[in-house]
KOLVO-586137 format. One record per residue (C-alpha): z, x, y; residue in three letters. Coordinates in steps of 0.05 Angstrom, whole numbers, padded with zeros to 5 digits, always signed. Layout:
! residues N
ZXYALA...
! end
This chain:
! residues 536
+00000+00000+00000MET+00019+00056+00047GLU-00046+00094+00032ASP-00086+00031+00046ARG-00052+00023+00114MET-00066+00096+00131LEU-00140+00089+00112ARG-00144+00025+00154LEU-00112+00060+00213ARG-00159+00119+00208ALA-00220+00073+00204ALA-00196+00034+00265ALA-00185+00098+00305ASN-00253+00124+00285ALA-00287+00059+00307ALA-00250+00056+00374LEU-00260+00130+00390SER-00329+00114+00416ARG-00300+00075+00475TYR-00267+00098+00539GLU-00191+00088+00540PRO-00198+00046+00604LEU-00247-00001+00569ALA-00197-00010+00512LEU-00144-00031+00562VAL-00188-00076+00605VAL-00225-00112+00549ALA-00164-00149+00521PRO-00143-00169+00591LEU-00212-00197+00607LEU-00213-00233+00540THR-00145-00264+00556LEU-00169-00284+00625LEU-00232-00315+00595LEU-00191-00353+00543ALA-00145-00381+00597ARG-00206-00403+00638SER-00238-00437+00579VAL-00171-00471+00562HIS-00165-00495+00634ALA-00236-00521+00633LEU-00226-00561+00569PHE-00160-00589+00596ARG-00195-00609+00661SER-00251-00643+00622VAL-00201-00679+00577ARG-00160-00704+00637GLU-00216-00720+00686LYS-00280-00726+00646GLY-00340-00680+00647ILE-00370-00708+00712LYS-00305-00701+00752ALA-00290-00632+00722ALA-00359-00605+00739VAL-00356-00636+00808LEU-00288-00605+00821GLY-00314-00537+00800PHE-00374-00542+00846LEU-00332-00565+00905ILE-00283-00508+00894ALA-00341-00459+00892SER-00370-00487+00958VAL-00301-00482+00991LYS-00299-00408+00973SER-00360-00394+01017ILE-00337-00359+01082PRO-00331-00408+01140GLY-00333-00471+01097VAL-00257-00479+01092SER-00249-00469+01167TRP-00301-00522+01180TYR-00268-00571+01132ILE-00200-00560+01165GLU-00228-00572+01235SER-00262-00637+01212GLU-00197-00661+01179LYS-00161-00649+01244LYS-00211-00692+01281LYS-00203-00749+01231VAL-00127-00747+01236VAL-00131-00748+01312GLU-00176-00810+01307LYS-00127-00844+01260LEU-00072-00830+01309GLN-00110-00852+01371SER-00063-00887+01418GLY+00001-00872+01380SER+00015-00802+01409LYS+00022-00829+01480SER+00073-00880+01456LYS+00113-00827+01421ARG+00120-00788+01486ASP+00170-00839+01511SER+00212-00840+01448TRP+00283-00814+01454ARG+00300-00745+01426THR+00373-00740+01448GLU+00434-00784+01453LEU+00445-00815+01523PRO+00500-00780+01563ASN+00535-00846+01573ILE+00531-00899+01519GLY+00493-00962+01534LEU+00544-01010+01506GLY+00520-01081+01498LYS+00458-01064+01539ALA+00432-01034+01473THR+00418-01104+01448ILE+00372-01117+01508GLN+00334-01053+01493GLU+00325-01075+01422LEU+00300-01143+01445GLU+00251-01112+01494ASP+00223-01066+01441ALA+00216-01122+01390ARG+00179-01165+01440ASN+00126-01110+01446LYS+00111-01111+01371ASP+00046-01140+01348ILE+00048-01216+01337ALA+00055-01223+01261TRP+00070-01297+01253GLN+00018-01325+01206GLY-00029-01267+01216LYS-00008-01214+01164CYS-00026-01206+01092SER+00041-01205+01056GLY+00089-01167+01102THR+00134-01226+01121VAL+00144-01275+01065TYR+00193-01324+01097ILE+00163-01382+01136GLY+00178-01400+01208GLY+00211-01362+01265SER+00253-01300+01253ASP+00312-01331+01290SER+00321-01398+01255GLU+00327-01434+01189ASN+00323-01388+01128HIS+00317-01326+01171PHE+00381-01345+01207ALA+00418-01358+01142LEU+00403-01291+01110ILE+00416-01255+01176ASN+00484-01287+01180GLU+00500-01270+01108ALA+00479-01198+01120HIS+00522-01193+01183ALA+00584-01218+01145MET+00578-01161+01094PHE+00544-01107+01135SER+00605-01062+01128HIS+00609-01066+01053THR+00586-01016+01000ASN+00583-01033+00925PRO+00597-00959+00910LEU+00670-00979+00923HIS+00675-01036+00873GLN+00750-01034+00875ASP+00749-01052+00949VAL+00687-01096+00957PHE+00694-01138+00894GLN+00655-01196+00924SER+00592-01154+00933VAL+00597-01128+00862ALA+00599-01200+00839ARG+00540-01220+00882TYR+00497-01163+00854GLU+00515-01184+00783SER+00497-01256+00798GLU+00431-01239+00832VAL+00411-01197+00771VAL+00432-01252+00722ALA+00396-01307+00761MET+00333-01265+00766THR+00335-01248+00692ALA+00341-01322+00675ALA+00276-01335+00712LEU+00242-01279+00672LEU+00258-01300+00601GLY+00328-01275+00589SER+00348-01341+00556ARG+00289-01342+00509GLU+00307-01325+00437GLN+00253-01271+00436ALA+00288-01234+00493ALA+00346-01216+00449GLY+00403-01240+00494GLY+00419-01172+00524GLN+00377-01170+00588ILE+00413-01129+00642CYS+00396-01092+00706GLY+00413-01072+00777ASN+00392-01085+00848MET+00351-01032+00885THR+00322-01020+00954SER+00252-01045+00936GLY+00196-01047+00886GLY+00183-00973+00889THR+00255-00954+00872GLU+00255-01006+00816SER+00192-00975+00787ILE+00219-00904+00796LEU+00282-00922+00759LEU+00244-00957+00703ALA+00200-00895+00693VAL+00259-00847+00696LYS+00298-00890+00647THR+00239-00895+00599SER+00230-00819+00602ARG+00303-00805+00585ASP+00307-00860+00533TYR+00245-00834+00496MET+00272-00763+00499ARG+00334-00788+00463THR+00297-00833+00415LYS+00237-00789+00398LYS+00253-00720+00426GLY+00194-00723+00475ILE+00199-00664+00524THR+00129-00667+00554LYS+00126-00740+00573PRO+00062-00778+00590GLU+00052-00849+00616MET-00010-00892+00616ILE-00025-00941+00672ILE-00085-00986+00690PRO-00126-00966+00751GLY-00098-01027+00788SER-00025-01007+00778ALA+00018-00993+00839HIS+00018-00924+00870SER+00093-00921+00858ALA+00075-00896+00787TYR+00039-00836+00818ASP+00102-00822+00858LYS+00145-00828+00795ALA+00098-00780+00758ALA+00107-00728+00813GLN+00182-00738+00820TYR+00198-00736+00746PHE+00145-00687+00720ASN+00108-00737+00678ILE+00035-00731+00661LYS-00002-00792+00687LEU-00063-00822+00652CYS-00097-00874+00697ARG-00145-00918+00657VAL-00199-00957+00694PRO-00193-01032+00691VAL-00245-01072+00652ASN-00299-01118+00680LYS-00247-01172+00693ASP-00205-01124+00734TYR-00147-01123+00685VAL-00117-01069+00641ALA-00167-01046+00588ASP-00124-01049+00525VAL-00173-01013+00480LYS-00179-00953+00527ARG-00104-00951+00536ILE-00095-00950+00461ARG-00142-00890+00456ARG-00098-00852+00506CYS-00033-00861+00468ILE-00008-00798+00434ASN+00056-00766+00410GLY+00080-00752+00482ASN+00069-00823+00508THR+00134-00853+00534ILE+00109-00913+00573LEU+00051-00960+00585ILE+00047-01007+00644VAL+00023-01077+00661GLY+00025-01117+00726SER+00036-01192+00737ALA-00001-01195+00781PRO-00033-01130+00804GLY-00026-01117+00878PHE-00101-01106+00893PRO-00132-01169+00863HIS-00075-01216+00844GLY-00094-01217+00770ILE-00045-01213+00712ILE-00056-01159+00660ASP-00057-01179+00586PRO+00018-01168+00577ILE+00019-01196+00506GLU-00034-01147+00482GLU+00002-01090+00517LEU+00067-01113+00484GLY+00033-01109+00416ASP+00010-01038+00432LEU+00080-01018+00455ALA+00112-01046+00392SER+00061-01016+00345ARG+00066-00946+00374TYR+00140-00948+00391GLY+00133-00935+00466VAL+00163-00970+00527CYS+00126-01024+00566LEU+00143-01037+00639HIS+00117-01100+00674VAL+00111-01097+00749ASP+00130-01167+00774LEU+00147-01144+00844CYS+00099-01196+00872LEU+00102-01248+00818GLY+00174-01251+00795GLY+00194-01309+00840PHE+00127-01345+00838VAL+00097-01342+00768LEU+00156-01378+00733PRO+00148-01436+00781PHE+00072-01435+00781ALA+00076-01443+00705ARG+00123-01503+00713LYS+00072-01533+00761LEU+00018-01530+00707GLY-00022-01470+00730TYR-00053-01430+00672PRO-00005-01370+00674ILE-00009-01323+00614PRO+00057-01294+00585PRO+00087-01240+00628PHE+00163-01234+00618ASP+00217-01214+00567PHE+00193-01269+00521SER+00136-01221+00504VAL+00154-01174+00447LYS+00150-01101+00469GLY+00168-01110+00542VAL+00226-01061+00555THR+00234-01066+00630SER+00213-01109+00690ILE+00215-01099+00765SER+00214-01156+00815THR+00226-01160+00890ASP+00276-01208+00920VAL+00251-01189+00989HIS+00181-01217+00974LYS+00178-01287+00946TYR+00251-01288+00930GLY+00255-01293+01006LEU+00313-01245+01012GLY+00324-01192+01067PRO+00280-01130+01067LYS+00305-01077+01020GLY+00324-01120+00960THR+00294-01115+00891SER+00317-01119+00818VAL+00301-01075+00758VAL+00315-01106+00690LEU+00319-01077+00619TYR+00315-01110+00551ARG+00383-01082+00531ASN+00440-01037+00552ARG+00420-00981+00505GLU+00358-00971+00548ILE+00392-00982+00616ARG+00445-00929+00602LYS+00391-00877+00613HIS+00384-00901+00685GLN+00454-00879+00704PHE+00476-00811+00729VAL+00547-00788+00710ALA+00578-00724+00738VAL+00641-00696+00706THR+00650-00627+00738GLU+00649-00644+00813TRP+00712-00624+00852PRO+00706-00691+00888GLY+00725-00727+00825GLY+00690-00762+00768LEU+00626-00794+00793TYR+00577-00844+00765VAL+00521-00881+00801SER+00474-00935+00774PRO+00414-00926+00820THR+00382-00872+00863MET+00425-00886+00924ALA+00499-00872+00922GLY+00522-00915+00979SER+00484-00981+00983ARG+00483-01035+01036PRO+00527-01093+01013GLY+00498-01135+01069GLY+00430-01136+01035LEU+00460-01156+00969ILE+00497-01213+01003ALA+00433-01233+01039GLY+00394-01235+00973ALA+00449-01277+00940TRP+00449-01325+00999ALA+00373-01332+00997ALA+00373-01350+00923MET+00432-01396+00926MET+00407-01433+00988SER+00338-01446+00959LEU+00355-01461+00887GLY+00304-01478+00834LEU+00278-01537+00874ASN+00266-01495+00936GLY+00227-01442+00898TYR+00187-01495+00862LEU+00167-01528+00928GLU+00151-01462+00961ASN+00107-01442+00902THR+00071-01509+00903ARG+00053-01501+00977GLN+00032-01428+00971MET-00010-01439+00909MET-00046-01497+00942GLU-00060-01455+01004VAL-00085-01397+00961SER-00134-01443+00925LYS-00159-01470+00991LYS-00171-01400+01018ILE-00205-01380+00953GLN-00251-01441+00956LYS-00266-01428+01029GLY-00286-01356+01015ILE-00329-01377+00956GLU-00367-01422+01004GLU-00387-01362+01048ILE-00453-01338+01016PRO-00444-01265+01036GLU-00376-01259+01002LEU-00350-01261+00930PHE-00281-01265+00899ILE-00257-01205+00859ILE-00241-01230+00789GLY-00201-01294+00777GLN-00136-01292+00817PRO-00075-01321+00781HIS-00029-01325+00841MET-00026-01318+00916THR-00068-01255+00926VAL-00142-01268+00940VAL-00187-01207+00943ALA-00260-01210+00964PHE-00319-01164+00974GLY-00392-01167+00995SER-00460-01143+00971ASN-00493-01162+01037ASP-00450-01134+01093VAL-00399-01078+01102ASP-00333-01109+01081ILE-00294-01058+01122PHE-00332-01079+01184GLU-00311-01150+01169ILE-00239-01126+01164ASN-00245-01092+01232ASP-00273-01155+01262MET-00215-01196+01233MET-00167-01144+01261THR-00197-01154+01330SER-00181-01228+01321LYS-00108-01212+01307GLY-00108-01213+01231TRP-00078-01157+01190HIS-00109-01156+01120LEU-00107-01102+01066ASN-00167-01057+01056ALA-00180-01040+00982LEU-00225-00992+00944GLN-00257-00988+00874LYS-00291-01035+00891PRO-00292-01037+00967ASN-00259-01102+00986SER-00202-01134+01026ILE-00148-01183+01007HIS-00100-01232+01037ILE-00032-01241+01005CYS-00013-01312+01020VAL+00059-01326+01043THR+00097-01384+01073LEU+00072-01358+01140GLN+00002-01381+01123HIS+00015-01454+01107LEU-00012-01479+01173HIS-00066-01427+01190VAL-00115-01436+01132VAL-00170-01466+01175GLU-00159-01414+01230ASP-00166-01358+01178PHE-00229-01386+01146LEU-00261-01400+01214ARG-00248-01329+01238ASP-00273-01301+01172LEU-00338-01341+01176ARG-00348-01318+01248GLU-00334-01246+01229SER-00384-01247+01172VAL-00436-01277+01218LYS-00424-01225+01273MET-00426-01166+01226VAL-00490-01192+01193LYS-00524-01202+01260GLU-00498-01137+01290ASN-00483-01088+01234PRO-00447-01024+01252GLY-00376-01003+01267PRO-00338-01034+01325ILE-00302-00992+01376SER-00235-00968+01350GLY-00249-00996+01281GLY-00232-00958+01217LEU-00292-00981+01176ALA-00328-00912+01181PRO-00265-00877+01156LEU-00254-00925+01098TYR-00327-00921+01080GLY-00329-00845+01083ALA-00264-00839+01043ALA-00293-00883+00988GLY-00356-00841+00982LYS-00323-00773+00988MET-00329-00737+00921PRO-00271-00689+00936ASP-00210-00734+00930ARG-00167-00674+00947GLY-00194-00676+01018ILE-00176-00750+01023VAL-00106-00734+00997GLN-00099-00678+01049ASP-00119-00726+01104LEU-00066-00776+01083LEU-00012-00721+01081VAL-00032-00694+01149GLU-00031-00764+01179PHE+00037-00779+01150MET+00065-00712+01172ASP+00044-00724+01244SER+00068-00797+01243SER+00141-00789+01224CYS
! end
């Protein structure tokens, strides 16, 4: 054996003696570099597809040309300045230091003056304000009074503010009852917590699913799969919690493509996602089919009901064809829903629910070695505003089942009227088949973003969408008496854009259009970051 090794060594030395020593050192390094490049290429193709990977390589190559990067940066600066047009001058008058002498009660007058300068939002905004009427009377006044009564409280101190702890528990239980907790299929263990909004609810559900699956399956390189229409909060969660995100395009009906999602599931998958409805188009994903997938492969399924949680249960009671969406569906492990949307609670109130306590325990953070004492917190925030919890409880208790049912009846009727009115405009078409109170529409004849700019000039504030280019209105109680105004302005806007195509002064249609066509999504991302950085 030893002789064989010596002969092998001598043969290797003889073969390599023909090469320069430097070449023998450099060759393995170059081979390693090439292998890493090939591995990165295959990974990029697997994650993005061949077209996107090749396009990314070409764009990166172009950017490496001297002068190109400088030109791109200067153009980005111009775009950001255009987006900010008019806002910089307003910021010049903003305070940067405390007043030498406190204003006392005069502060209230300053607040009133500033509020009066806000844009008129009553009945003109898509979503945004979900409660009907004036912000100083009726339901608004009730939740404001409830908030004021408990504005000093903090559920972190449960031993002191026991009433707030009770209100949170009751809000969670009442919300769970709306979403299938009393169905036999739900298992009788639904639990949850209140959060600051839909994004925090989603973040917590993702974090909890990650940690639960690490305990259950030992997954240390987690991945989650979401439809293309899923909320951007999942992108945020992926960045925050170091989870690989697989975004699957929706199918021709603009809902989650279950077959493509199934093909993406692997040994590292912790979570798949469905929406009821999706924010862009108001369409419910096939939650039952996603539940079957989750059960079959042993992964978590989160349902985003931030928009639909306080509408869909009542729309179903009213006879609308609402597909299954809640804990009655086998495989659903968590749900998020916003009290501050159609629950008509104060801004900053949402609920995250779990199928059982075994899952929810992975949401909590417990610290045992802090000199400040033993510490445990259920959500991302430590201190939380008890006033908002009280306001949410007051909203739900004051409305009751009958109030939510009547609100849903009115909003669904208005939504169908708006949908019918849009369908009667030849140049427009509805995106998919909306299940709820979001109506999205596009156009093959005129620039839909120019229509949006024209509607903005008439005082409306709608949501611009992409993939496909479209806009939507999220109907709220604010819109009950403005349906004809909206449709009239929309018809006029379509007519004006058709007769006089082209961007209007100060409009954002060129920017939206360019962003949608720009192949380098990294540049679009950079623009958004630059804009945000200079806006806050």
